[in-house]
C-alpha positions in Angstrom: 10.0 -38.0 -34.3 7.5 -40.5 -33.0 4.4 -39.5 -31.0 6.1 -41.0 -27.8 9.2 -38.9 -28.3 7.4 -35.7 -28.8 5.3 -36.3 -25.7 8.4 -36.2 -23.6 11.3 -33.8 -23.0 14.6 -34.4 -21.3 15.3 -32.8 -17.9 18.8 -32.5 -16.7 20.3 -31.4 -13.4 23.9 -31.0 -12.4 25.2 -29.7 -9.1 28.7 -28.7 -8.0 30.4 -28.1 -4.7 32.1 -24.7 -4.8 35.8 -24.3 -3.8 35.2 -20.8 -2.6 32.3 -18.2 -2.4 31.0 -17.0 -5.8 32.2 -13.4 -5.1 35.9 -14.4 -4.6 38.7 -14.0 -7.2 39.0 -17.8 -7.6 35.4 -17.9 -9.0 35.5 -14.7 -11.1 36.0 -16.4 -14.5 33.2 -18.8 -13.7 30.8 -16.1 -12.6 31.7 -13.9 -15.6 30.9 -16.8 -17.9 27.5 -17.5 -16.6 25.5 -15.0 -18.6 27.2 -15.7 -21.9 26.9 -19.5 -21.5 23.2 -19.2 -20.3 22.5 -17.0 -23.4 24.2 -19.7 -25.6 21.9 -22.4 -24.0 18.8 -20.2 -24.4 19.6 -19.9 -28.1 20.6 -23.6 -28.6 18.7 -25.9 -30.9 16.5 -28.1 -28.8 16.7 -26.0 -25.6 13.3 -25.7 -23.8 13.7 -24.2 -20.3 16.2 -23.6 -17.5 15.9 -23.0 -13.8 16.7 -19.3 -12.9 16.1 -16.8 -10.2 15.6 -13.0 -10.6 19.2 -12.6 -11.5 18.8 -14.9 -14.6 20.8 -17.8 -13.2 20.3 -20.3 -10.5 23.3 -19.6 -8.2 21.1 -18.4 -5.3 18.8 -21.4 -5.5 19.4 -23.9 -2.7 20.0 -27.6 -3.4 20.2 -30.3 -0.6 20.2 -27.4 1.9 23.9 -26.9 1.3 25.1 -23.4 0.7 28.3 -24.7 -1.0 26.3 -26.5 -3.7 25.1 -24.8 -6.8 22.5 -26.1 -9.2 22.0 -26.0 -13.0 18.7 -27.5 -14.2 17.2 -27.4 -17.7 14.9 -29.2 -20.1 15.9 -30.1 -23.6 14.2 -31.7 -26.7 16.3 -34.9 -26.3 19.8 -36.2 -25.4 21.2 -35.2 -28.8 20.3 -31.5 -28.3 21.7 -31.5 -24.8 24.9 -33.2 -25.9 25.4 -30.8 -28.8 25.2 -27.9 -26.5 27.3 -29.3 -23.7 30.4 -30.3 -25.7 31.0 -27.3 -27.8 31.7 -23.6 -27.5 31.8 -21.7 -24.3 30.1 -24.5 -22.3 32.8 -27.0 -23.3 35.5 -24.4 -22.2 33.8 -24.1 -18.8 33.6 -27.9 -18.5 37.3 -28.1 -19.2 38.0 -25.7 -16.3 35.5 -27.1 -13.8 38.3 -28.5 -11.5 39.5 -24.9 -10.9 36.2 -23.9 -9.4 34.5 -27.0 -8.0 35.6 -29.7 -5.6 36.1 -33.3 -6.8 33.4 -35.6 -5.4 32.9 -39.3 -5.7 29.2 -39.4 -5.9 27.1 -38.6 -9.0 26.5 -34.9 -9.4 24.4 -35.0 -12.6 21.4 -36.9 -13.8 18.8 -36.9 -16.6 15.2 -38.0 -16.7 12.2 -37.7 -19.1 9.4 -35.4 -18.3 6.0 -34.9 -20.0 6.3 -32.1 -22.6 5.6 -28.8 -20.9 6.5 -30.0 -17.4 9.1 -27.9 -15.5 10.9 -29.9 -12.8 11.3 -28.6 -9.3 14.5 -28.7 -7.2 13.0 -31.3 -5.0 12.3 -33.5 -8.0 15.9 -33.1 -9.2 17.2 -34.0 -5.7 15.1 -37.1 -5.7 16.3 -38.2 -9.2 20.0 -37.5 -8.2 19.7 -39.5 -5.0 18.1 -42.4 -6.9 20.9 -42.4 -9.4 23.5 -42.5 -6.6 21.7 -45.4 -4.9 20.7 -47.5 -7.9 22.9 -46.4 -10.9 21.3 -45.5 -14.2 17.7 -46.6 -14.5 14.7 -45.1 -16.5 14.0 -43.0 -13.4 17.4 -41.3 -13.4 20.2 -41.9 -15.9 23.3 -40.4 -17.5 24.4 -39.5 -21.0 26.7 -42.5 -21.0 23.8 -44.8 -20.1 20.5 -43.2 -21.2 17.0 -44.6 -21.6 14.3 -43.7 -24.1 11.1 -42.0 -22.9 9.1 -44.4 -20.6 12.2 -46.5 -20.1 13.4 -49.6 -21.9 16.8 -50.9 -23.0 19.6 -48.5 -22.0 21.2 -46.6 -24.9 25.0 -46.2 -24.5 26.1 -42.7 -25.5 29.4 -41.3 -26.5 30.8 -38.6 -24.1 34.1 -37.0 -24.9 37.0 -38.2 -22.8 37.5 -36.3 -19.6 34.1 -34.7 -19.6 30.9 -35.7 -18.0 29.9 -37.9 -15.2 31.9 -41.1 -14.5 28.7 -43.2 -13.7 
């Protein structure tokens, strides 16, 4: 890895609009999967950090002041590490079932950005990046796995995302 690459880590946020409260039967499989999937993430190659509350997940952390939205935010070594985790194992199984638990929305619900190594992004920072992606599309400030940028921005790098998974932006 180059000096520039090691000076930065990849932050990601994704939010989802719940179809029902977390304590209802409709969301039981999702809630039951949180701890195992979070443990998989924590052990994944390239994982750095994830947002969590005292319960070990982020389901009680507010995003955009909307109680029907839940947030997942983490930091990874790079896009390859994040992609390797996202599209295999239990996390892939959860992605395949996301329409059972979450509303379909037209706007972008996930974004990526580079942070200085050691930086832990805040929810406000994530909200700003997501709003920027919605307003401007992928840029070095906020991008997607499909259209990513190297640290400090430059020419976009088009990535492969398995069909039917991931953000449509």
